[in-house]
Every structure is written in C-alpha cells, then in structure tokens.
N, C-alpha and C positions, 0 to 999 in steps of 0.2 A: 566498657563491659566489665573489665577487671575491677574498676572503681565501684561499680554498683554491686558486683559480686561480693567483694570483701567488706563493703559498707564502712570503709574507713575515711577519715578526712583526707584531703588532697596531700597534706604533708606526709602522712603515714603511707599513703598509696605510692608516692614518689620514692619514699625511702625503701619500701618493699620491692618496688620495681628495679631500683638500682641494685639492691641486694641480689635479686633474681638474676640480673644480667651478669653480676660478678660470679655467682655460683655457676651459671651456664658456661662461662669461660673456663672455670676450673674443671667442670665436668667434661668439656669437650676436648681438653688436652689429654691425649692418650697416655696412660702409664705403660710405657713400652716394655717394661720388664715384668709386669704382673697382670697385663690385660691381653686377652685373646679377643680380637675384634673382627666382626664380619659386617659387610655392607649390604647383605641380602639374607633372606631366610635360608635355612638349611634345606638342601635338596636331597641329602642322604644323611643317615644317622651319624656318619663320621664327621659331619659338619655341625651337628647339634652341640649344645653346650652341656657338658656333664657335671652334675652336682651329686654329692653323696655325703653321708655322715657315718659310713661304715656298715650300716644296716639298710638304710633307704637310699635309693638312687633316683635321679630324674635326668632326662635328656630333653633340653628345651630347643625346639625347632624354630620358633620365632616367626610363624606365618601370620600375615596381616589380615587374613579372612577367616581361616580356621586353624587356630593355634593348636599345635600338638605338643604335649609333654609326655614322653614315654616314661613309664613308672617301673621301678625295680625294688625287690626286696631280696637280700642276699641268700636267704634260705628257700626261695621258691624254686624247688626242684621237683620234677616228676621222678618216678622210680622209688626204690626202697631197698632195704637190706636183702641180700641174697647169698646163697652158697654157690659160688662160681668156681670152686676148686674141683679139678678132676681127682677122683679118689686114688687112682693107681698111677699117677704121673711119675712118682718117684721110682717106679720099677724100670723106667726107661732112661733114667739119668746115667747109670753106668754104661749101658749099651751106646748111648750117644757119645759119652766120653771116649769109649774104646774106639768107636768109628773115627773120631777126630784124631786120636793118637795113631791110627792106621793110615791117616791121610784120606779117608773116605768122607770128604766133606758133604758130598751129595747124599750119602746114606744117613749121615748125622742130621742133615737138614730135614730130610723126609720124616725122620722120627720126631724131631723137634716140632715141626709144623703140625704133626698129628697129635702129639701127646703133651706138649708144653704150651697149651692154649687154655683159655677159659672154657668152662662148661657152658653149653648153649651159645647164645648170641653175644656174650660178653658185653661190650659197650654199644651193641647194635650197629657195629661197623661205622662208628662215629655219628650215628643218627639214632640215638637211643631214647628219644622222647617217650615212645610208647613201649619201651622195653623195661625190664626190671632195673637196668643200670640207670635209666633216666637221663634228664638233661636240665641244665639251668634255663629258666624261661623268663620272659618279660611278664610283669604283673598286668600289663595292658596299657591303655592310653587315657589321658585326660584331654578332652577337646574343649576349647573355648572358641565358639563360633559367633561371628557377627550376624545379626538378624538380616541385615541388608548388605549387599556388596558395595565397596567403595568406588567412587568415580576416579579419584586420584590418590596415589600413595607417594610420599616423598620423604626426604630427610631420614632415611632408615639407618639405624645403628643398633648392632647387637653385640654385647660385651660379656665375657666371662672374666670377672675380677677374681684372680686366684689369691689375692692378699686377704680378702674378706669372705671368700667362698660364696659369692653371689652372682647370679645371672641377671642381666637387665637388657631390655631392648625397647626402643622408642621409634616412633614414626608419625608422620603427619598424615592424617586420614581425613580428606576433604576439609582441610583447615582446622581439624581437631587434633591436637597433639596427644598421642596415646603412649603411656609408659607401662611396662610390665616388669616386675622384679620377682625373682624366685630364689629361695635358698632352702637347703635341707637343715633342719634344726638339730644341732648337736646336744641340746639340753632337753627340749620337749619331745624330740624324736618324731617329728612330723615334717611334712613339706609345706612351706608357705608360698602363696602366690598373691601378689598385690597388683591390681590394675588401677590406673588413674587416667581420667580425661581432663584436659584443660577446659573443655566446654562443659558447662554445668548440665548435668543429666545426660551426658554424652555417651554413656555405656548402655548398649542394647545387645545383650548376649544370650547365647544358649550354652549351658554347661552340661557335659556328659562324660561318662566313663564308658570304656569299650574294652572287651576281650572277646576274641573270635572263637574260643573253644574252651571246653571243660568249665562251663559257666552254669551255675545253678540259679542265680537271681541277679538282676540288675534293675534296681527300683529306686525312684525318687519319692520321698515322703518326709513330712515334718521338716522341710527345709534342708534336706541333705540327700545325698545319693549313696546307696549301699550296694556294693557289687561283691559277690562271693561265689566260690565254687570249690572243686576238688580235682586235683590232677591224678592221672593214672599211675599205678605202680605195676607195670606189666598188665596182667589180667586182673589185678587187685586194685583197691582204692588207695590213693596215696595222700600227699600233702593237701590239707585244707588251707584256703587263703581267703582274705577279705580286704577290701579297699573301701574307705569311707571318705567322701568329699563333703565338706561342710563350709558354707560361708560364715566367716567369723565377724565380719563387719561389712555393712552395705547401707548406703544412704538412699537407695532406691527401693524398688519392690522386687520380691522374689516369689515366683509361683512354681510349684512342683507339677510336672507334667510327665506321667509315665516314668521314663528312665532319665529324664533331664530336668534341669532347673532353668527357668526363664528369668533373666535379670533385665529390669526396665528402669529408665530414668535415674540411673546411678552415675555419680561422679567418681566415686571410689568404691572398690570391691576388694575385700581380703578373703582368701580361701585357705583352708587347711586340708591336707590329705594325710590320712593315717593308713598304714598297711600292716597286716599281721599274717603269719602262718602258724601252724601248730607244730613246727619242728622245734625240738628241744636241743639247744646248743650244747648242753652239758652231757647228754647221753647219745645224741644222734638218733633218737626215736621220736615217734609222733605222739603228742599229748592229746588228751580228750577234751580240752577246754573249748569254749565258744570263741572262735576267732573274730567274729563280728563284734561281740561284746568287748573284746580286747581292743579292737581298733576304735570303737566308739569311746571307750575309756581313755584312750590316748588323747583324743580331742578334748574330752571333758577335763583332763588333767592339765591342759595348757595353762601356763602361767604368763600373764601379761599380754599386751597387744602386739601387733606386728613389729613396731619399733623396739619395744623392750625385748621381745624374743630374738630379734636380729642382733641387737647389741650383745646380749648374753651369749648367743650362739657364736658370734664372731670372736668374742673374747676366748671362748673355749677352743675354737679352731686355731686362733693365732698363738695360743700357748704351745701348739705343736709347730705351726708354720714358721714362727719367728725364732725357733731354736737354732736355725741355720740360715743365714742370709748371705747371698753373694751380690755385691753391688758393683756397678760400673758407672763411670762418669756420665752425667746427663748432657747430651749434646743435641742442640736443635738441628734437625735435619728433615729431609723429605719423607722419611719413614714415619714421622709423627702423624701424618694424615692417611697413611696406607693401612689397609686391612692386613691381618696377619698373613693371609694367603699371598697378598701382594708383596709383603716383606720377605716371605720365604723365596719367592721367585727373584726378587731384587737381590737377595743375599746369594742365591745360587748363581746369579750372573756375575758375581765377583764384587758387588758393591758393599760398602761398609754398613754395618748395623750392629754396634757393640752390645746392644741390649737383647738381641735375638737369642744368643746362647744362654743368657741369663734367664730369659723367659722360658726357654726349653727346660732348663734346670729346675726352675720354680714349678713348672707344670708337672714334671715328674713327681716332685714331692707332694704337690697338691693331690694328684691322683691316688697316691698311696694313702695319704691321710683320709681321703674320701672313701676308700674301699676296704680299709682294714681297721676294725675296732676290737680292742681286747674283750674277750668273752664270747666272740662270735666266730663265724667261719672266716678263713683267710680269703684274700683276694683270689678270684679264679682266673681263667683264661681271658675273661673280659672285664676284670676288676669286679664290678657288680652291675655293669651297664649292658643291657641287651634290648633289642627291639624284636627279637625272634622268639618263636615258640619251639623251634628246633635250632639251637645255637650251633655254630660251627664247632666240630669236635666235641659237641655236647656242652661247651663252655665249662669243661670240667677242670680237674687238677692234673696237669701233666707233671709227674714226679721226676721225670728224667732231666728237666731243665727249667720249664716255664714257671712253675711256682717259686723256684729259687730266684729266678730273674726278677720277679715282682718285689723281692726283698733284698736283693743283692747289696744295695747301697744304704740299707737302713741304718747301720751304725755310723757310716761316714756322714750322714746328714742328721745325726742325733735324734733318730726316731725309733730307737731300739725297742721301746715298750710296745710299739705297734706290731712287732713280730710275734707277740704272744699267741695270736690265732694260729700261726704257722707251727709254733712249737707244740701247742696243745693238740692240733690236728695230727701232727706226727706221732705224738704219744697215743692218740686214739686209734691209730692204725695197728698198734701192737697186738691186740687180741685176735683180730682177723689175720694179721701177718704171721702169728705163731701157727695158726692152722694151715696157712698156705706154705710155710716153711716145711711143715711135716708132710703135707700132701705131695709137694713137688721135689723136695730135697732130702726127705727122711731125716730132718735135722731139727735140733732145738733152736732157740732164738726166734727171730721173726724176719720176715721179708715182705717187701712191696715191690711192684714192678713199675710199669710206665704210667698207668692211669689210676685215678681214684675219684671219689665223689663224697657227698656228705654222709654216705652210708659206709664209708671206710673200706672201699673195695681194694683188695690187695692181690687178687689173682692176676695171672698174665692176661694180656689182651686176647681177642679172638683170632689174631694173626701173630704167629710166633716170630715172623721176620721183624716185627717192630715191638710186639707186646711181651716178649719173654725176657727182655733184658732186666738186669738187677739194679738199674740205676736209681730206682725209687727208694731203696732201702735194702741193705744187705747185712743182716746180723745173724746169719745162720751158723749154727755149730752142728757137727755130726752128733748123733745120738750119744756117743761116748762122752760128749762134752768138751772134747779137745780138738784142736786143729793139728794136722800133721805138720811137722817142722820141715822146712825146705832145706835140703843139703846144700852146703856151700862148696 
C-alpha cells in the first residue's frame, strides 16, 4: 500500500521505509528532561498540555473521538474601570490607630471592617465575572470530532515538548495511525494545528468552535468559522472578542455547515486559529475597532506554511529558552518508558530519576515564557490558561504575593526582559493608586492593596480582614509630604 501510495521504485521505497523506522526509533525515545508525557487523554484541564506565546494560549486534551483544545487570550476579561474607593475612609484612620494604641483590637477591627473596604461588591467576593471588577475567562473551545466512533484505539502517546514549545499526540485508530501537532506561533501570533492520517483519505472530521455564554454569533462560511461576542462590565457592555478558525491546507474536501466545517477524504489537514479582543494594552481602555476584522487579518498575514511557521516560531522561542540550561547525565533506566505521572510516583517512592528535577526546572521556565510577553499584560493567577468562565479568585492579580511569585526567578534564569509586563503594570497602577492613597490615608503618593485587574484596581477588597493590607504597594506620604522620624 505504501509503495503504491508514494509511487516510487522499490529501491526508493525501501530507502524511505528504513529512514522511517530510524526516525520512529528516535521519536519513541523520550527526552526525559524536556518532555511531559501522557499515555491517555486528559480527564481534567490540569492534565491537558498548555501552550502559549504570551498573548494566545491553548490547552490540548488529546481525546481520540472529540478532541478539545481550550482557547485563551490574555486580555479576555469581563468587567471594566470603576471607582471603588470609599470617599470618607480616611476619616476613620486615626480612630482605628487610636483604638489599637489603647489595646482595643476588637473596636479597631470593627471600624476597619466597615470603613476600610471597597465600595460596593469589590471583587464580587472572588466571583466577579458579572460584576464591575470582572474576571479572566476562557475564549472557548475548538472541537475536532470524528464523524464515526472508532472500534479500537491503541498505541496512544501525548507529549508536550518544552524545548520546542509544541504539543503532539498520536494513536492507532482502527489500523490508521493519527497524529496531531499544535503550537502557538511566536511570529505569526496564531495557533496552528496539524492532523495527519497514515491511511490515504483517512480523516473524516467535524470542526467547531464553542462558547457557552456572551456569544453574539458563531457561524461557518467561506471555509472558515467566525465566533464573536461581548463580555459584561457589571450592568454595562465590556470587552469585545473574536475567534476565527480557518483551514490553511487540506487535501480533501471542506463543506461549511451552519457553525461547523465538515472535512472529508483528507490525509492531511492544517488549521490556524486567530483571537483578538478590543482591550488596549497601552492604556487599559477598550478600543472601537472591529475585532473580527483584526482576527481575520491575523490569518491573512500568516507567512509561510506549517513547517516554515513552526521553524521560525521555535527559533524565536528558543532564543529565550536556551538562555539558561541545566543538564544532567543521560542514564538509560526504567523511567524512559514511563509517563510523567508514573515518573512522579516512582520518584516519590524514593527511586532515582535524575532528569525529573531538570524537567520541573525547565517546565517552570517554559510556563513563564509562554505567559508573559513584553508589551502585554503580566501572567495572572493562572498564567494565561483557563477553561472557566468564572475563574477561581477571578484569575486576577494578587499583589500581596502571587504576581511576584510568577516572576521570582526571572533574573536567575536570564529572562529579565520578560518582566516588562509586570513593571509596566505596576506603573499603570499609579493614577488609581494616588486616588486610593488620598481617600483612605489622606496622603500623597500612591497605594495598592491585595487584588488588581487589567483595569488597575487599587482599592481594598470587599473584606478588610484580607483586603485592606498594604502589601500590593505602599508609597503613601502624609499631605505635608514628609514622614515623621522615629525616635531612637
């Protein structure tokens, strides 16, 4: 069958077959310091394979019947700017201090809980998707579904290669070897998906995009799917978003059907996904441009095919990743055939695996490179990966410790320039922080408290027991402009 398919002479056929066997042996050898390996599809998002280029994110689940790729864009937030400062909070600062000096902690706490909180619902008590505070949200899902169920599935392998920032999985489907490869492009700024069948015309698929809420349109036409909508900003309208899915190469037929694309008789299929919002990273306000047009333009601006795009994107990624490398001796052992989960259990039981700490180290660097790009928003509580419409704790910026933790080792691993989003975000807090300093402390300078969002929230939280601490930023000065000197 292979001979007739390639239409080569027997000599060239045997040569290619031998080369394929050699390459298969190379591919099957797990790179235990740069590969995360699963032997089954993800049952939970925490088992999916995360990809990102600092703006776009993808979480690959690797299902053999209905593949799910969760989509993210780092600026997709509900909510919007708000005035959350209490106007007269500063009047209670001295009474609170006096009560503390008197030893009346309960009285001080009662005043604090009442007057040193945000106006209104603050962060929505950690569930602010429909409040003015908002929350980080998933863009939705891309589904790749087989037209018919398989009789047998075998030889399953799903790998995240953090050396070249690609996800791949393969499996034998009724005697037909299927491979899928995904990466987020650091150059073209789109997500690529490539599917291939060893059996000629072996791909029979349905492609669709899905979002369960705040959706205006999800339609397939002219060989692509366009999904767009608008998130709420409390009772107002908020961020506009758009996702465009377009087949870039296909040797079979593609038919548009309502909100899906039907792929038939294909051996290879290459897809591109573009996503945009109208959030302006420079100002933190919403622009009036057409987000669908911008997403379509991203695909139209693609340079090169899948192979060229992957090569160029990998080169850009590795310029960061290879700045700092930790190597350990390669030793043949039983872990070479284990999944990463099996290796972790094996290691926990006290067995040797000298590459597992190296893999952990490399994975941390990979996640930072994938979720923090100069000029954009910093990595949030979930980096940029979410499958929820109401992320835990709003997926926001916890200024007391969590945002710092994302960037703690950035200088030690030679990725200092990727901290630019954090430094610029801190600077962008100043205008709101100056108002908050005046309202709560009757002081010049600026202040931020525990939580923040892309709208540069600096007020205390809705609960003073956690939300009124000054660990987010404390550059307050009394109105006189000087601080009292402590007596020695």
